[in-house]
N, C-alpha and C positions, 0 to 999 in steps of 0.2 A: 510425559512425553518424552519417548527415550530417543535418542539420535549415537548410535553404533554402539547401543549397548550404557549409553549414559543417560540419567534423568536429566531432562532440559522442565526448567520451572517458566513459569510465565512471571515476567515484569524483573529479569536479571535485567544483568548491563551488557551483555553481549547481544541478548534477544527480548528484542525489543517490541513492547504491545500497545496497539491502540487501540480506545475504545470506541465504540461507535457513537459515544453523544458527542465528542468531536473529532469525527472522521476527515472531515475537511483540513481541519488547521492540521491535524498528525500525520495525513500523507504527505504534503506538503514538506517535511521532515526527513522522510522516508530517502535515504541516499540513491540515485540514479545509478547504482553497482549492478556488478553480477550476484545472485544468490537466489534462495526458494523462498517463500511466500506459502504461510498457512493461515486459512480462514478458519474462527471459532465461533458455536452458536453459542447460544446463551448458557447452556450447560459449560463451557469451557472442552466440550469436544471438538476435535481436530474433523472438519468437515470438507474439507478441498485443501490439497498441497500442491504446487506449481511452482515452475522457475521460470527466471527471467533474464537476459541480460543489461537492463535496467528494470529493477525495481520498482521504482516511483509510477515510470509511464505504465506498468503492466498493469498496476492493482488500480491504478488510478480511473482505468478502462474497464474495470467493472461498474464503476460507481457513475458510470457518464448514461445520462439520459438518451437513448438509442433505440430504433425501431428495428436495427441490426439484432441486438441482443436475442438469442434463441430462449428458448420457454426455458430448459433445464438449467441456464446461467443464470434467467430472469430469478427462478424459484430459489438457487443457492444464495443470490445477494440478499433476499429476505430475510435469511438466515441469518446473515453475517453479525455478530456482534463483536469481536476481535479479531486483529489482522494481527500474526507475527512473521517477523523475517528472520533470515539468516544471512550472512554477507558471504558469500567463496571468493574466493580469489582469481579464478575461470571459470569459462563456461561447462569445463570437463567436470569440475568438482561440485556444481549445481547440478548437472543429469546426476552426476555420481549419490549426489546425499538427495536428492528428488527419488531416487527408486529406493532408497535404502529406507526412507522415511513414509513413503506409501505401503512398502511392504509392513514397515513395522508396526504402521498405526491404521491400517487400513480404511480412509476418509471415507465416509457417507457418498459424494458424488465424486469420486475418484473408482469405486465399485460401483461401476455402473450394473442395471439390473442385463443381464445376457441373455436377448430370448432366443430360445432352442429354433436351433436350423431345421426340425422336422417341419417345423409350421410355415404354410407358404404365405407369399404375400403376392401383391398387384403392382404392378411398379409402370410406371409412365412415364418415359424420358422425354420429359418437356425442355433436357437441353440442346435437343436433335432437332434441328429445321423439320423434319416431317419425325414426330416423338411416334416410340414404339411401345404397343400394350404387352406386358406376358407376366407369365408366372415366376418369382425368382423365390429363394431362399435367403439369398444375401438380401438386407436391407439396403446398406449405405455402397451405392456406386461410385464415391466419391464426385459428383457431383451434385452442385446444389441446387439444382432445379428438376433436379428428378424427385420425383412423389411414388411414396408407397403406400399402398392398404392392405392390414391387415395387424399381426396376422389371422388366419383361417385354419380352421381344425379341419373342415371336411373339404380336401383340394377335388374329390370326383366333382362335388356339387360347384365348385369353384369355378370347373372345366365348361362343367355343364353349361354356369351362369356365361363364363366368358365366349365359348360358344354362340349360345343365344345371342347374346351383341352383336359380335362379328356378324350374324347375319339381320341384324334390326339396322346395323349401322356399316356404312361402307370403309370398312377400314382395309392397312394392309395385313396379307392373309401370309405372306414369305416371309421371314426374316431376311432374305436374299432372293434377287431378282432371279428369274429364272432364265432368261432370255436378257441379252446384252441389247438389242434394238428395237426389241417389242415387249408389250404385254404380256399377260399369258388370260389363259381360258377364265380367271377371276374377274378380269375386268370386263370381259364380254358379256358376263351374264351377272354384273351389278355389284358383284361383291369385293370388289375392289376399287377406289379412284384410281389407279393409276398412277403410286407413289413412283413407283422407279423410273418411269420415263414423264414424270414431272407433270403429265394430265392433270394434276390438281395444285392448286398453290398453296405454301405453306402455312398460308394463314385462314386458308376454307379448310384445309386439314386439324387444323386446331380447333379450330370452331366446333368441327364434329366430335371431336375427342374432348372437350369442357362438357358434350351432352354424357359421354359416355362415364365421364368422371361423377355427374349430377347421379351417373344410375348408381354407381360403385358407393357412393356417399350415402345412398338412401333417399337421397330428392324426388323419387321418382313423379312423386303430386306436381312439384315445381316445375319441373323438364316438362311433364304432359302439358300445364299451362300456356309455357312455351311455344311448344309445338302445335296446339290449338289454334294459337292467334299465329302462328305460321302457315300453318295449313288453311286457315282463311284468308290471308293475306295473299296466296297462291289461286286460291277459287279467284278471290276476287278481282286478281290481274289475269283471271282464264290462262292462269299457268298447270292446265291441270294435272300435265304429267309429277310436275315434282308437288303439289297437291296430294294427290294420291300416295308418292313414297312417304310425304309426311305422316300420310293418315295408317300405311302399313308401319310405320316406327311407332306411332302411338300404341295400334293393336298388340306390337310386341313385346314392348316395354309393360302394358295390362298385364297379358300372358306370363310373362316373367314377374311381374308379381303376386300374381295367384297363387305359385309357387311357395311364396315366404309364406310361413305357419302362422296364421292369425292366435296368439296365447291371450289378448285382451281387448277383444274389439272396440268395449266403451270407451279406452282410455285413448285422450288425442296428444297428449304432451310426449315427448320424444325421452325416452331414459335409458341409461345405459344401468346395466346390472352385474356385479362383479361377486364372483366368491371363489373359494379357495377349499384344496382337500392337497395334505400334506403330511408325510413320513419322516423320519428322521433325516431324512437325506435331500428330499426334492420336494417342491412343489407344484401343485397343477393347476392356474386360474382360469377362469373364463370369463368371457365378458361377452353377455347378451345384449346386443343393437335393437333397441327396437323404435320403429321409430312410427309414431300414429299407432300401436298397438299391434304394430307387426313385426316382426320377427326379421330380420333380415341381415342379419350375419351373427355368428359365432366365433368368436376369436378367441385367442389361448396363449398363453405364455406359460415358461417354465422356469422355476429357478431354485438355486443352490438354500437349502435351509441353515446351512453350518452354521454360515455368518450371521445373522440376521434370526431376530423371531416373526411368528407369523401376523404380527401386526405391521412388522417394518418392512416384511416382503409385502403385502396387501398393498401399502404405500408407496414403495419402487414400481410395483406394478401400475399403480396411477400414473406414477410420474411421467416413467416412460411412455406409457402407451399416450397420456393427452400433450406429451411435450413434442412428440412427433405428428398429431393429428393437423391438418385445418382446423382457423377456429369455428369454423360455420360446422364442422360434424362433431361437435362439443355439445350435448345434449343441456338440455336445460335441470334434468334432476339424474343425479349418479348415485345407486343406491350400491352401497356395500356391508359384508356383513357383520362387519365388526368396526365400531370406530377407530380411526386411523389416530396415530400419537400426535399430527399436525393438521387436526383435520379444520380446523378455523382454518390457517394458513394456507391450506390445498384450496380451500373452497373461495377463496379472496383470489386466488394465483387463476384458478379454473376463469373465474366471474372477470378478471383483464382479459385473459387471452378471449374470451367469447363476447366480450364489448357489453355483456348480460349478464344477470345475476343465474346462478349455478349452484344449486341445493343439492349438498353432498350428506347423506343422513344413511342411518341404519334401523331398519321399520325392529321390531319386535312381533309383531302380529300384523293382519289385516292379508289383503289379498299379494300387495308386495312383498311381504314376509313370504309366502305361498311362493312368490316366484325366486326369491333370493335361493330355496331350498333347490326347487328346482336346475338353479344355475349349481347350486353347490352338488347335485348329485350326478351332473355331466363332470364336474371336474373330478369328482371320486372315481368314475367309470376312466378318466382318462388317465388318471394318476396309477390306476391297475395296472393300464399298458402299459405306462410309461417304465415302472415298476419290474414289468416284465422281462421287457429289454427285450422285443421282436419289431421294433422299427428299424432296426441299420440298414435292412435290405431297401426298406422304402426309400428312406432319405438318401442310398445310393442312387435308386431308380430314379428318384426326383430331381437329386442334383446333377443327374446327366440327360433328363429333360433339358433342365435350365440350362445346361453347359452347349446343345445342340440345339438350343431356342425352338425344340419340337412342338407343333398345338396340340398333340394328344400324349397322353402316359405312354412310355413304354415299356410297356408290359411283356410283350414277347420280345425277346432281343436274340437273333440270330447269329452264330461266328463262323467265319470259314478259313480254312486255311489248308495250304498245301505240302506233302512233305515226300521225298523220296531220297536216293544217293546218286547224284550224276544222272537223273534223267531215268534210273532204275525203279521198278516195284511203286511207280507213281501214282501216291492217290488224293482225295481232297475227305476234308470231315466237314459236318455239319452238326453245333451244338447248338442247344434252344436254352435260356435262361427266361423264367417266367418268373414276375415279382422278382427279381434279382436273386433266384436260388435254382442250380441245373436242373431241368427235367429232361432224365436221360432216355425218356419211353420216345422223343422225339429225336432224338439224336439220330443220325446218319451218315452213312461211309459212301463214297467214290471211288470205284477205280476207273480210274483216267483210260479214255478209250484212242485219243489222240493218236494217228501214226504219225504226226510232227514230232513228236517225245517217243524216244528209248535211249536207252542203254550208251550214255556219253553224251546226249544231247537234252539237256534239258532246258525247259520254257513253262517257267511259273506262271507267266502272263495266261499264257495258251490253255493250261492247266485250271487255271482260276473260273475264266470264261466258260471253259468247258461243266463246271462243276453249278456256275452259277445260271447257264441255260439249261442242263435237267433239272436243277429246282425248282423255274419260273415258268418254264415252258407250258404246261399244262395251264397256269395262270393266264401265259399268253392267247391260247387258245381259247381259254373260257371268256376274253374282251372279246376278241374278235368276235365271237358267236355273239354275246351281251352288247357289248360297246359301252361298258359300264362294268365296275368291278363293288360298286359303293355297297349295293348288296348284300354282297359275301362276304365281303372284309369284317360287319358288323357282325358277322354272326358268332361271334367272340363269347359263346353263353358258357361253353365249357374247354378247355385247353386240354384235359385228362381223355376227354373220348376223341379216340383217333377215328373214328367213322364219320366224325362232320369233316365238310369241309370247310375247314377254320383256321388254316396253319398259316395266313396272312402275318408276316412279320412287322413288330411295330418300328422295330429298326436292323440293319445290316450292318454288322462290324468283319471287314478285309483286315487279315492280320497283312500287315503290309504298308508300305509306302504309298507313294502318289500314284507310282505304277500298276502296282496292284488294283487300287481302286478306278482306273482308268481303263484298267481291263473289264470292270465289274459293270461301271457305267457301260462304255461300251457294247456290253451286251445285253444288257437289261433296255439303254435303247433301239437295238433290232427286236428285242422282244417285243415294243411299244411300251413299256412300263417305267421307264424313267422318271416320270413325271408320277407315278404311283410311291416307287418309293423312297425311302428315309434311310441313307447310308453312310457311314464312314469309314476312317482305316486306321487303324494304329501302328507306328510305326515302331520297330523292338527299340531301335540304337537310343534313340531319346524319348520314347515314350510319346511322340508327336503324335495326334489328333488331326488328322487330313479331311476336311470336308469337299464336296462335288464344288469345280467352279472357283477354287480359292487355290493361289497359288503358294501361298505358305500355311501352316501348319496354323491352329486356334489356336489365342492363350488359354494356355493350362496351366492350373497345380500340380505337380504328379501326385499329391498325397490328399487331393480329395476326393469324398467318397464316388464322384460320377467317374471319374478317372481310375481309381481304383477296381470298379466295377467293371469297366473295359479291358483291364488288364485280366481280372478274373476270367472273364470272356474269354480273351484272348488266348491265354494258357491253356485252358480247358480246352479250347481247340487245338492248340498244337500238341496237345498231351494226348488226344482222341486220335490225331492224324498218325503222329509217331506209332502211336499201341499199332493202328491197324497198318503203317507199312511194314513193322517189325512181322505183325502175322502174313503179312504177302509174302516179305523176303523168306520166311523161314520154311512157309508153303511151295516156293520157289525150291528154295535148296533142298528140303526134301523131296520135292519132282524131280528134280536133277537125278537125288538117290535112286530111282526106278528105273530109271536109265539103265545104269549099273548094272541090272540083273539079266541076264541072260535070257533070250526070248521074250524081252520086252520092248517093243517098239513104238512111234508114239500113239499109234492108232491101239495097241491094248492099254497102256499107259490111259490116254481119255477116254477109253470105256471102262476101266477100273474104277477110278475117280467117279467118274459119272454113276457108278452103279453103290460106291462105300462112300460118296460124298465128300470125304476127307483122309490125307493122310495116313491119321491118326485110328481111324476104325479099321484101313489097313492094317496097320502095327497090331491093332488088338485080334481081328480074324484069323479063326482057327483054319487048317487045311483045306477041310470039306466046308468053310464058305468061303475060302478063296477062291476053289473049282469051282463054286454054284455062278460063280461071276461070267459074264459072256466072255467065250472069245478065251477063258483059262480052265487048261487042262489038268489032273491032278500031278502030272510033271513040272509043269510053270508052277501052281499052286506052292507045290513042296519048297521051288526056291525061292519065290517071294518070302516063304516066311521063313527060310533058313537065312535070308538074308537079315531079317527084322529081328531073329533070334539064333545071334553067330554061338553064344554060349551052351544052348539048351540040344541035349541030343534027343529028348522024348519027343518023339514027332504023333503023339496022339492024340485023337481030339479031342 
């Protein structure tokens, strides 16, 4: 072992070694001073390094019988054979020493498997009075009671399943209340139990979410049995309304189960199948969760192959995955394609977690081997996708979806900005990003027509209001006619077909702060589209993200993929607006030049521009072409030509 370039051998005078066979006696001899401790396995490899201001107390805490110990620490303690400790003068020295030791030795349990944030999880915030359920890519919330399920490979299927779940069970549909003093439409139609106004108790709402959790965990059959008994009780009590609602939930769960692929209908054992594909840099690991022969979920991890070989990577995936899972989620069989280095130890550990025996093995033939081949094939496909590096934009879109707590994927995002110089040549821009990339065929320019805005008097709020009104007034008229936009909003089969009536945005981003956002919201409210639109604004000064109904910006980090996507969109809208503003300003300046030509009044200038469509066309026109314009004779045509060609004497056509 090396420390700051020096070799440290066990059993030296300064560095004390404690053998496992007399741990209880030797731990009492450890000084209760500040320093670092090192745990070693049977091969004398360092598996963990930590620091403490009281070494004896900290080391002893690992070996106490406690139900609070995490599965990861439990697995680590099982492998500790020896302990080393190094006493330091103060806590600062211990911190520096710990950092250097970890960098030099890279202990197994200090270098945890880092799951790739490209894979989403389902989170239920059990720490809240009324827990939320949503899709996220950040698994650790900082709250011990929050639970995460996943990571899932197919985010589209995950969103579809969550949407169906929210139709089956009455859950809160919005991350924030729409109204302060009353419920929204979701409560009236039975989709939401009225959480925002306290229409349901916290305990009753948690009971509903416990049923949802059973669906996520693949325990649909157990839940069906519970609901069947509940429906019978309601029926016996003549409470037919609640019995019918329970019946609908049973049917919804059955429909959700029908969509799950049946791979081996003859198998009744719950099992997970784990396989991997790797290259010199990264590994893709796939976990197929089969319950009663049905494939209920396809989970995934990615890992760095530079630090560990393939067997160790696979073992770390098993440790990481099951240390985060509930004991009830651990199946009776775990099939891996290669035998793990600590196969028997992991098997024993899983059995202790589950409180029942777990078999961990690697079949070489039979149907189970064929299942492994299928999982490995999926891992190879995912590895190819990872290697190509085409996931950055998807990550940004999903991160933004999570940041705004949107219930649907933010595929089409529109950005709006205003550009002018002290009220002159005021224009607006609309840019469109689809799947995180600019879709320039959908960009749109707006010349601001408001009489309230003129040179010397600017009003960004009024300009933004006009742009939003012109963009959405068509949708407002359609809603007035149909009363509902759901069918039109679901027409998004191809954003590349401009002829389709399918340009509804999943998100609107306003360039500016609360003022610009309020102006856009006011206009949407007047159009009766406030509830239909997801909208936010991004302020330039501190890159703050504002949402409707919040006085303060939401808590964001400027370097997250979602915020970076917002900034790219905002910068593109700003660039496009400035470009259009400069074009309008140059045209105005050129148009003012036409007024300097003798014989050209305002009417002739207007007719001339209407005939040629642009100043550039007038500059390139010959004398004959100019004379063909309405109201322009040969003499005036020669004057115009001379104005634009002052250094040319040849007047020939």
